[in-house]
C-alpha positions as CSV (number, residue, x, y, z in Angstrom):
1,M,35.9,-18.0,-11.1
2,G,36.2,-14.3,-11.6
3,R,33.6,-14.3,-14.4
4,A,31.3,-16.5,-12.4
5,F,31.6,-14.2,-9.5
6,E,30.8,-11.1,-11.6
7,Y,27.8,-12.9,-13.1
8,R,26.4,-13.8,-9.7
9,K,27.0,-10.3,-8.5
10,A,25.2,-8.8,-11.5
11,R,22.2,-11.2,-10.9
12,K,22.1,-10.2,-7.3
13,E,22.2,-6.5,-8.1
14,K,19.4,-7.0,-10.6
15,R,17.2,-8.8,-8.1
16,W,17.8,-6.1,-5.5
17,G,17.0,-3.4,-8.1
18,Q,13.7,-5.2,-9.0
19,M,12.8,-5.6,-5.3
20,A,13.5,-1.9,-4.6
21,K,11.2,-0.9,-7.5
22,T,8.5,-3.3,-6.2
23,F,8.8,-1.9,-2.7
24,T,8.6,1.7,-4.0
25,K,5.4,0.9,-5.9
26,I,3.8,-0.9,-2.9
27,G,4.8,2.0,-0.7
28,R,2.9,4.4,-2.9
29,E,-0.2,2.1,-2.9
30,I,-0.1,2.1,0.9
31,S,0.2,5.8,1.0
32,I,-2.8,6.3,-1.3
33,A,-4.8,3.7,0.7
34,V,-4.1,5.4,4.0
35,K,-4.9,8.9,2.7
36,E,-8.1,7.6,1.3
37,G,-9.4,5.4,4.1
38,G,-7.2,5.8,7.2
39,P,-4.4,3.8,8.8
40,D,-6.5,0.9,10.2
41,P,-6.5,-2.1,7.9
42,S,-9.5,-3.6,9.6
43,T,-11.7,-0.8,8.3
44,N,-9.7,0.0,5.1
45,A,-10.1,-2.8,2.5
46,R,-7.7,-1.1,0.1
47,L,-5.0,-0.9,2.7
48,R,-5.5,-4.6,3.6
49,A,-5.0,-5.4,-0.1
50,A,-1.8,-3.3,-0.2
51,M,-0.5,-5.0,2.9
52,Q,-1.3,-8.4,1.5
53,N,0.7,-7.5,-1.6
54,A,3.6,-6.3,0.6
55,R,3.7,-9.7,2.3
56,G,3.5,-11.5,-1.0
57,A,6.5,-9.5,-2.1
58,N,8.4,-10.3,1.1
59,M,8.4,-6.6,2.1
60,P,9.7,-6.4,5.7
61,K,7.0,-5.8,8.3
62,D,8.7,-2.8,9.8
63,T,9.0,-1.3,6.3
64,V,5.2,-1.7,5.8
65,E,4.5,-0.2,9.3
66,A,6.8,2.7,8.6
67,A,5.0,3.4,5.3
68,V,1.6,3.4,7.0
69,K,2.9,5.7,9.7
70,R,4.6,8.0,7.2
71,A,1.4,8.3,5.1
72,S,-0.6,9.2,8.3
73,E,1.6,12.3,9.0
74,K,0.2,15.6,7.9
75,G,3.4,16.8,6.2
76,E,3.6,13.7,4.0
77,K,3.2,14.5,0.3
78,D,0.1,13.3,-1.5
79,F,0.2,11.0,-4.5
80,N,-2.4,11.5,-7.2
81,E,-3.7,8.5,-9.1
82,V,-3.7,9.1,-12.8
83,V,-4.4,6.8,-15.7
84,Y,-2.8,7.4,-19.1
85,E,-3.8,5.8,-22.4
86,G,-2.0,5.5,-25.7
87,Y,-0.8,3.3,-28.5
88,G,2.6,1.7,-28.4
89,P,4.6,0.6,-31.5
90,H,2.7,-1.3,-34.1
91,G,-0.7,-0.1,-32.9
92,V,-0.7,-1.9,-29.5
93,P,-3.1,-0.2,-27.1
94,I,-1.6,0.5,-23.7
95,M,-3.0,1.8,-20.4
96,V,-0.7,3.1,-17.7
97,E,-1.8,3.5,-14.0
98,C,0.4,6.0,-12.1
99,A,0.7,7.3,-8.6
100,T,2.6,10.6,-8.7
101,D,3.3,13.8,-6.7
102,N,4.1,15.6,-9.9
103,P,1.7,14.9,-12.8
104,V,3.6,17.3,-15.1
105,R,6.8,15.3,-14.7
106,T,5.0,12.0,-15.1
107,V,3.1,12.8,-18.3
108,A,6.3,14.4,-19.8
109,N,8.3,11.2,-19.1
110,L,5.5,9.0,-20.5
111,R,5.2,11.1,-23.6
112,V,9.0,10.6,-24.2
113,Y,8.8,6.8,-23.7
114,F,5.9,6.5,-26.1
115,S,7.2,8.8,-28.8
116,R,10.7,7.3,-28.8
117,S,9.3,3.8,-29.2
118,G,7.2,4.8,-32.2
119,G,3.9,5.2,-30.3
120,A,2.0,8.1,-28.9
121,L,0.0,9.0,-25.8
122,G,-3.7,9.4,-26.5
123,T,-6.6,11.2,-24.9
124,N,-8.9,9.9,-22.1
125,G,-11.0,7.1,-23.5
126,S,-8.9,6.4,-26.6
127,V,-8.2,2.8,-25.6
128,D,-10.1,2.3,-22.3
129,F,-13.0,0.8,-24.1
130,M,-10.8,-2.1,-25.2
131,F,-10.3,-3.2,-21.6
132,S,-12.5,-4.5,-18.8
133,R,-11.7,-3.9,-15.2
134,K,-11.6,-7.0,-13.1
135,G,-10.6,-8.0,-9.6
136,V,-7.7,-10.5,-9.6
137,F,-6.6,-12.5,-6.6
138,R,-3.8,-15.0,-6.4
139,I,-3.5,-17.7,-3.8
140,P,-1.1,-20.6,-3.3
141,S,-2.3,-23.8,-5.1
142,E,-0.6,-26.3,-2.8
143,G,-3.2,-28.6,-1.1
144,V,-6.1,-26.8,-2.7
145,D,-9.0,-28.7,-4.4
146,L,-10.3,-26.5,-7.2
147,D,-13.8,-27.9,-7.1
148,E,-14.1,-27.3,-3.4
149,L,-12.6,-23.8,-3.7
150,E,-15.1,-22.9,-6.4
151,L,-18.0,-24.0,-4.1
152,D,-16.5,-22.0,-1.2
153,I,-16.1,-18.7,-3.2
154,I,-18.7,-18.7,-5.9
155,D,-21.1,-16.7,-3.8
156,F,-18.5,-14.0,-3.4
157,G,-18.4,-13.2,-7.1
158,A,-15.9,-15.6,-8.6
159,E,-16.2,-15.4,-12.4
160,E,-13.2,-17.6,-13.3
161,I,-10.6,-19.7,-11.5
162,K,-7.3,-20.6,-13.2
163,L,-4.5,-22.9,-12.1
164,Q,-1.2,-21.3,-13.0
165,E,1.9,-23.3,-11.9
166,D,2.1,-22.9,-8.1
167,E,-0.7,-20.3,-7.9
168,I,-4.5,-20.1,-8.4
169,E,-5.9,-17.0,-10.0
170,I,-9.4,-15.9,-9.1
171,I,-11.1,-13.3,-11.3
172,T,-14.1,-11.3,-10.2
173,A,-16.1,-8.4,-11.6
174,Y,-14.8,-5.0,-10.6
175,T,-17.8,-4.4,-8.3
176,D,-17.1,-7.8,-6.5
177,F,-13.5,-7.0,-5.5
178,G,-14.5,-6.1,-1.9
179,N,-16.8,-9.1,-1.6
180,M,-14.2,-11.5,-2.7
181,Q,-11.5,-10.0,-0.4
182,K,-13.8,-10.3,2.5
183,G,-14.9,-13.9,1.5
184,L,-11.3,-15.1,1.3
185,E,-10.5,-13.6,4.6
186,E,-13.5,-15.3,6.2
187,K,-12.5,-18.6,4.7
188,G,-9.0,-18.2,6.0
189,I,-7.5,-18.5,2.5
190,T,-4.1,-16.9,2.1
191,V,-3.9,-14.2,-0.6
192,T,-0.5,-13.5,-2.1
193,N,-1.6,-10.7,-4.3
194,A,-4.9,-8.8,-4.9
195,S,-5.4,-6.1,-7.5
196,L,-7.8,-4.4,-9.8
197,Q,-6.6,-5.1,-13.4
198,R,-7.5,-3.9,-16.9
199,I,-8.0,-7.1,-18.9
200,P,-8.1,-6.7,-22.7
201,M,-11.3,-7.8,-24.4
202,S,-9.3,-9.2,-27.3
203,T,-5.6,-9.8,-28.0
204,K,-3.3,-8.7,-30.8
205,D,-1.5,-11.8,-32.0
206,D,-0.3,-10.8,-35.4
207,L,3.0,-9.2,-34.4
208,T,6.3,-10.6,-35.5
209,D,9.0,-11.4,-32.9
210,E,10.8,-8.2,-33.9
211,Q,7.7,-6.1,-33.5
212,A,6.9,-7.8,-30.1
213,D,10.4,-6.8,-29.0
214,D,9.7,-3.2,-29.9
215,V,6.6,-3.3,-27.7
216,E,8.5,-5.1,-24.9
217,G,11.1,-2.3,-25.0
218,L,8.4,0.3,-24.2
219,L,6.8,-1.8,-21.5
220,D,10.2,-2.2,-19.8
221,K,10.7,1.6,-19.9
222,L,7.3,2.2,-18.4
223,D,7.8,-0.4,-15.7
224,D,11.1,1.1,-14.7
225,D,9.5,4.5,-13.9
226,D,8.8,4.9,-10.2
227,D,5.6,6.8,-10.9
228,V,4.1,3.8,-12.8
229,L,2.1,1.3,-10.7
230,A,0.8,-1.0,-13.4
231,V,0.8,-1.3,-17.2
232,F,-1.8,-3.1,-19.3
233,H,-1.8,-4.0,-23.0
234,N,-3.4,-6.4,-25.4
235,M,-0.4,-8.0,-27.0
236,A,-0.7,-11.7,-27.0
């Protein structure tokens, strides 16, 4: 019983740790959105998307409201959006989107992560050309007819619709992100997550399991850093 208890405790602590990291990242997204477009979600599409993601992550409503209020205060620190590019182990291209109040600290940390894994940070544009920016929306799949959904949203810029277990993924061009967000709202369709992602134009599928583990180790390090909002790569 003792071992079972310790196992459950460890699992719970891990879940709470992951939740805390998710809330930290969403909090920074909210802060950037408020600084950029104001605290009113009805006139700030980016803030609406961040708040949708907060709901999808089960972030408490009062925590979201506190984040919006805090970001509206003059004394609140500003977060800069910075994108870093580089190659991970075994030549896997990686892009890292960050929100940081100290870029010097952030780039120093990322440089260590990359170099210790056998990779290296690159210059701007070194791997960006291998990715295409897309809008990605996720909605619950329960009770949804894919054909009807496609007819409902095709005019808002849907390029691709994918069924993934209990969710449906809708992909749009980068420039159609706002149109799709507005269209889904008008149709009363619940969005569990909305984001701009960097989708690789081709995938690297010739890695051994051991090499893939090397890359995963770097991705985990990056994801654990509070300054990192999202990580994109082309490993299959």
